[in-house]
N, C-alpha and C positions, 0 to 999 in steps of 0.2 A: 333423165339426164342423157346427154349425148356423149359419144366417145367411141373407143375402139371396142369391138365386141370382145367378150371374154376369151373365146377361142382364138381369135386372131392375136390378142395380146400375148397370150401364152407362147404361141408359135414364134412371135418376134423376139420375146425374151429368150427363148431356147436357142435362137439363132445368134444372139449377142453373147450368151455365156461362153461358148467355145472361144470367141475372139478375145473376150476378157481374160480367160484362163491362159490363152497363148501369150498375151501381153505380159501378164504376171510371171509366167515361166521364163520369158525372155529377160525381164528385168532382174529376176532372181539369179538366172545364169550369168548375166553381165556383172552383178554384184559379186558373185562367187569368183568370177574370173579376175575382177579388180583386186579383191582380197588376196587371191593367190598371187598375183603379180606383186602386190605390195609386200607380202611376206617373203617372196623370192628376193625382191630388191633390198629388203631389210637384211635378209640373211647374207647377201653379197656385201652390203655395207658393213655389217658387223665383222665379217671375215677379213674385208680390207683393213678395218680399224685394228683388229687383233694382229694382223701382220705388221702394220705400221708401228703399233705399240711394242710389239716384240722387237722390232728393228731399232726403234728409237728410245725405248725404255720409258715412255710417258704417253698419257692420253692426249693425242694431238688435238682432237676437237675441243676439249675443255681448255687445253693450253691456248688455243686460238681465241676463244671466247674471252679468257681472262686477259690475254694480251691486247685485245680490242678494247676492253674496258679501261685498262691502264693507259692505252694510247689516247682514248677520248679524254680521260682526266688530264693527261699531260698537255694535250692541245688546248683544252679549256684554260688551264693555269697559265700557259705561255702567251696565247693569243688574245684572250678576252681580258683577263685581269691579272697582271703579272704577279701581284702580291700573293695570289692563290698558290703560286709555285712554292711559297714557303711551307704551306700546309702539306703539299705533295712531298716536299723534301723532308719535312719532319716526320711523316709517316714512314718513308723509306729509310731514312737514317736511324730512326729509333727501332724499327723492327729489324734492320740488318745488324745493327751493333748488338742487340739482344741475342740474335741467332748465333752470331759468331761467338759471343761470350759463352752462350749454352754449349756450343760445339767444343769449345776449348775446355770448358769444365768437364765434358764428356771425355776429352783426351787426358784428363788428369791435371789440368791447369785451374787453379782457383782464381777466376776472374770475377770480381764483384760486379754483378750485373746492374744494380740500381745506379751507382754513379757512372757507370758506362753508358747507360741510356740517357741519363740526365745530361751528361756532357754532349752526347751526340745531338740531342734535341736542342739544347741551348746554343749550340754553335751555329744552327741555321739562321736565326735572326741576327746573330752577331755578325755573321758573314754578309748577310743581305744589306744591313744598314751600315756596317762598319768597313766593308770592302776587304781587301787582302789583309789589312792590319787587323781588323776585327776578327777575321778568320784565324790568323796566326795566334792572337792573343786567346780566343776561345779554345783553340786546340791545346795550347800549353797549359791553360788553366784546367782543362779537362784531364789532361795527363797527370797534373799535379793532384787533382781530386781523387783519381782512382788509386794513385800510389799511397796517398794518405789514408784512404779508405782501407786498402789492403793491409797497410802496416798497423792500423787501429784493430783490425781483425785478430792480430797476433796476440792481443791481450786475452782473447778467449782460448781456453785450453782445448776446446773441441775443434777448433780450426787452425791451431798453431802449427806451423811448418817448420822444417829445418832450413837453415840459411840457403842451401842450394835450391831447395824447392820453392822458397820465398822469392828468390831471384828469378826463377823461371815464371812464377806467377806474375811478378811485376813486368817482366818482359812481355808476357802475353797480354796483360792489360794495356800496356803501351802500343803494342802492335794493333789492337783493335781501334785505338784512337787514330793511329797513323793511317791504317788502311782504310777504315770506313769513314771516320769523321772528317779527317784532313782531305781525302780525295773527293768525298761527296760535296764538301763545301765549295770546292772549285766551280762546280756547276752553279751553285747558288750566287757566288760573287759574279760569275759570268752573266747570269740572267739579270742581275740587279743593274748591270752597266747599261748605258744607253744604246739600244739596239742589240744588246747582248742576248735577248731571248731568241733571236733568229739563229745566232751561233749555237746556243744551247740546243735548239730543235734540229739544227743541221748535223751536229755531231751525233746526237741520239739516233737520227735517221740513218746515219752511216753505220753506227754501231749495230742497229737492227738489221741493216741490209747485209753487213758482213755475216751475222749470225744466220740470217735466212738464207743467203746464197750458199753458205758452207753447208747448211742443213740440207737444202734441196739437192745440191750437187753431190753431197755425200750419200744421200739416200738413193739417188738414182745411179750413180756411177762408182760410189766409193768401193775401192778394193785394196788400196795400200795404206796401212795404218800409219799415222804420223807420229803419235806419241803413245804407243800401246801400253806402256807401263803407267803413264799418268792418266790418259784418257782413251780407252780402247776403241771408242766409237768414232774418233776423229780420223780422217783420212786425208791424203794429199789431194785427192780429187775435190774433197769438200774445201779444202784450203784454197785451191785454184778458183772454185766457184764463188767463195767469199770475197777473194781478191777482185775478181771481175766485177762482182756486184758493187763493191765499194768504190772502185775507180769510176764506173759509169754513174753512180749516184753522186760521187764527189764532183764530177764535172757539171752535172745538171744543178746541183745545189749551188755551186760557185757562181754559175752564169745567172740563174734566175732567182736566187734567194739571198746570196751574200754579196753580190755585185763585184765578184772577183774574176780574174781571167781563168781560162780553162786549165792552164798549167798549175794554178793553184789548187784547183779542184783535184787534179791527179795527185799532187803532193799531199793535200789534206785527206783525201780518201786513203791513200796508202798509209799515212801515219795513224789514222784512227783504226784502220784495219789491223795493223800490227799491234797496236796497244790493246785493242779489244780481244785479239787472239791470245796475246800474252796474259791478259787478265783472266780470261777463261781458263787457260791452262794453269795459271797460278792458284786459282780457287780449286781447281780439280786436284792439284797437288796437296793443298791444304786438307781437302776432305779425305784424300787417300791416306795421309799421315794420320789423321784422327780416326780413321776406320768408319766413316759415315758416307752414305750415298747422296743425301741432300742436307742443306743446312737446317731445313724444318719442312713441315708439311702444310704451311699456311696457304700455299697457292697450289691447288690441285693441277697436276700436268706440268707445273714449273719447279716445284720443291719449295724453296723459301725466297724471300725478298732478295737476299744476297745472291742467290742462284741467278736471278735476273739482272743484278747489278754488276756481276763480275766483270763484264766487258765495258760497262759504262764508267766505272770508277777511274781507272787509269786513263780513259779516254777524255775525261772531263779536264784533266790537267793539261793534256795536249791542246784541247780546244781553247782553254783559257790562254795558254802562250800564244796560239795562232791568232787569237782575237787581238791581243796587245801588240803583236808584230805587224798584222796586216789589216785589222778591223778599223 
């Protein structure tokens, strides 16, 4: 057989082995260096997350992911198949009314949860297909249902309350219907109108812009508390940032989405910003009086469904009025 003599082959292999070992050593060193850089970057990221979480009181990354998921579902329901918005609204109204009823029960008010949720869910299709009249009828019937349910509970000795406590319970039950069901169904009636889905999308974008602008500005520059007793984390710097974001977004949406003049965008943006801010403060006041931090823990990084709707609910009524005046 022909080939390289045994002695020469061994010499060649001996020459190649050091080069191979050097290559392996370089690859190993590079891998160790990359792992070290990755661990350092991860430690810096975790440290930044901890600082942000300590400043804001929530997991920002999880909150962003959940917000994106809800935003995608909202866009799908408004822009692809409008009837899907009813499903979205049913979920939001049902969970929000259940959360508020549970929070009020935690505060000592016996609000019947079953009729509360049934009324909120039933009001959505009634408002979508029946318009403002259907909305009003559904809310009034829902109020009657929770009142009768609570009065029927008085027949049970285990839950029977004194007249003063019973009146407080009935007032709390009616409050849930007025605050969650009535305000939420304004968005449903608006969406059902011809072209109303664009107004619904616009006012939600404005409310989110107000919240995002206030959050970012407050996180970066916040020093002067706006309402320290109600919401200690809100600052005047955040208020200014939210106002600026809302005005800019309002002009852009008016010109390119709603077909309105620029001055309407300023007015609409300012109105939604004010109602969104007041809605946020109102819910903070409710939670403070009830002694709770969040309405629930259904949405990590956000709290509960109602914690995300606090600025949307009152803004829906303003958007509904603006649509009928200018739309």
